[in-house]
C-alpha atoms as a printed R data frame, in Angstrom:
   type eleno elety resid chain resno      x      y       z
1  ATOM     1    CA   MET     A     1  0.006 -0.009  -0.070
2  ATOM     2    CA   THR     A     2  1.288  3.461  -0.937
3  ATOM     3    CA   ALA     A     3  1.406  6.307   1.674
4  ATOM     4    CA   THR     A     4 -0.467  9.414   0.534
5  ATOM     5    CA   ARG     A     5 -0.279 12.917   1.951
6  ATOM     6    CA   HIS     A     6 -1.108 16.394   0.719
7  ATOM     7    CA   ALA     A     7  1.737 18.768   0.406
8  ATOM     8    CA   ARG     A     8  1.982 22.578  -0.201
9  ATOM     9    CA   LEU     A     9  3.191 24.052  -3.440
10 ATOM    10    CA   PHE     A    10  4.872 27.494  -3.243
11 ATOM    11    CA   ARG     A    11  7.074 29.814  -5.414
12 ATOM    12    CA   ASN     A    12 10.755 30.026  -4.993
13 ATOM    13    CA   GLY     A    13 11.679 32.793  -7.336
14 ATOM    14    CA   ARG     A    14 10.517 31.885 -10.712
15 ATOM    15    CA   ASN     A    15 10.237 28.100  -9.789
16 ATOM    16    CA   GLN     A    16  7.407 26.252  -8.345
17 ATOM    17    CA   ALA     A    17  8.452 24.092  -5.366
18 ATOM    18    CA   VAL     A    18  6.778 21.418  -3.198
19 ATOM    19    CA   ARG     A    19  7.269 20.853   0.509
20 ATOM    20    CA   ILE     A    20  8.139 17.281   0.973
21 ATOM    21    CA   PRO     A    21  6.821 15.920   4.337
22 ATOM    22    CA   ARG     A    22  9.374 14.449   6.705
23 ATOM    23    CA   GLU     A    23  8.304 10.860   6.241
24 ATOM    24    CA   PHE     A    24  8.964 11.257   2.467
25 ATOM    25    CA   GLU     A    25 12.526 12.770   2.839
26 ATOM    26    CA   LEU     A    26 15.023 11.588   0.326
27 ATOM    27    CA   ALA     A    27 18.540 10.810   1.386
28 ATOM    28    CA   ALA     A    28 20.119 12.724  -1.503
29 ATOM    29    CA   ASP     A    29 21.391 16.093  -2.492
30 ATOM    30    CA   GLU     A    30 19.920 15.819  -5.991
31 ATOM    31    CA   VAL     A    31 16.776 14.350  -7.612
32 ATOM    32    CA   THR     A    32 15.629 13.672 -11.187
33 ATOM    33    CA   ILE     A    33 12.130 14.609 -12.197
34 ATOM    34    CA   CYS     A    34 10.116 13.155 -15.025
35 ATOM    35    CA   GLN     A    35  6.557 13.696 -16.114
36 ATOM    36    CA   GLU     A    36  4.261 10.851 -17.065
37 ATOM    37    CA   GLY     A    37  0.827 12.342 -18.096
38 ATOM    38    CA   HIS     A    38 -0.182 14.425 -15.131
39 ATOM    39    CA   ARG     A    39  2.125 12.755 -12.701
40 ATOM    40    CA   LEU     A    40  5.579 14.014 -11.585
41 ATOM    41    CA   ILE     A    41  8.012 11.294 -10.597
42 ATOM    42    CA   ILE     A    42 10.817 12.435  -8.233
43 ATOM    43    CA   GLU     A    43 13.829  9.965  -7.798
44 ATOM    44    CA   PRO     A    44 17.009 10.514  -5.749
45 ATOM    45    CA   VAL     A    45 20.259 10.667  -7.740
46 ATOM    46    CA   GLU     A    46 22.821  8.256  -6.163
47 ATOM    47    CA   ARG     A    47 25.978 10.384  -5.481
48 ATOM    48    CA   THR     A    48 29.295  8.946  -6.672
49 ATOM    49    CA   PRO     A    49 31.610  8.766  -3.619
50 ATOM    50    CA   SER     A    50 34.691 10.905  -3.656
51 ATOM    51    CA   LEU     A    51 38.108  9.286  -3.894
52 ATOM    52    CA   ALA     A    52 38.694 10.043  -0.218
53 ATOM    53    CA   GLU     A    53 35.374  8.179   0.747
54 ATOM    54    CA   VAL     A    54 36.443  5.142  -1.215
55 ATOM    55    CA   LEU     A    55 39.969  5.138   0.194
56 ATOM    56    CA   SER     A    56 38.661  5.541   3.682
57 ATOM    57    CA   ARG     A    57 36.581  2.365   3.352
58 ATOM    58    CA   LEU     A    58 39.611  0.207   2.288
59 ATOM    59    CA   GLU     A    59 41.264 -2.190   4.708
60 ATOM    60    CA   PRO     A    60 44.963 -1.464   5.490
61 ATOM    61    CA   LEU     A    61 47.465 -3.733   3.639
62 ATOM    62    CA   GLU     A    62 49.421 -6.190   5.788
63 ATOM    63    CA   VAL     A    63 52.502 -6.037   3.592
64 ATOM    64    CA   ASP     A    64 56.095 -5.109   4.445
65 ATOM    65    CA   PHE     A    65 57.392 -3.142   1.572
66 ATOM    66    CA   PRO     A    66 61.227 -3.051   0.924
67 ATOM    67    CA   GLU     A    67 63.143  0.004   1.488
68 ATOM    68    CA   ILE     A    68 63.969  1.817  -1.655
69 ATOM    69    CA   ALA     A    69 67.113  4.030  -1.964
70 ATOM    70    CA   ASP     A    70 66.126  7.621  -2.656
71 ATOM    71    CA   PRO     A    71 69.425  9.457  -3.551
72 ATOM    72    CA   PRO     A    72 69.146 13.263  -3.847
73 ATOM    73    CA   SER     A    73 68.648 14.398  -7.470
74 ATOM    74    CA   GLN     A    74 71.544 15.678  -9.374
75 ATOM    75    CA   PRO     A    75 71.496 19.332 -10.770
76 ATOM    76    CA   GLU     A    76 70.621 19.561 -14.431
77 ATOM    77    CA   ASP     A    77 71.814 22.191 -16.927
78 ATOM    78    CA   VAL     A    78 68.623 23.387 -18.706
79 ATOM    79    CA   ILE     A    79 69.659 25.812 -21.477
């Protein structure tokens, strides 16, 4: 069974907006809207996680890496 509630429409500048009741809140920053006849369908856009978020979820490696010699660089003549 689908829950139904009335919601208020209002103007936000030159746009029409709708107040979404708390029980229908979407866990998203963006939505897509499409129209089918007289119905508007609003769907959340799944956000692509940032590189920092992806890396923070990775398990640490349990590998001992060998020491690598890192001699200072030699000066170069650039003419």
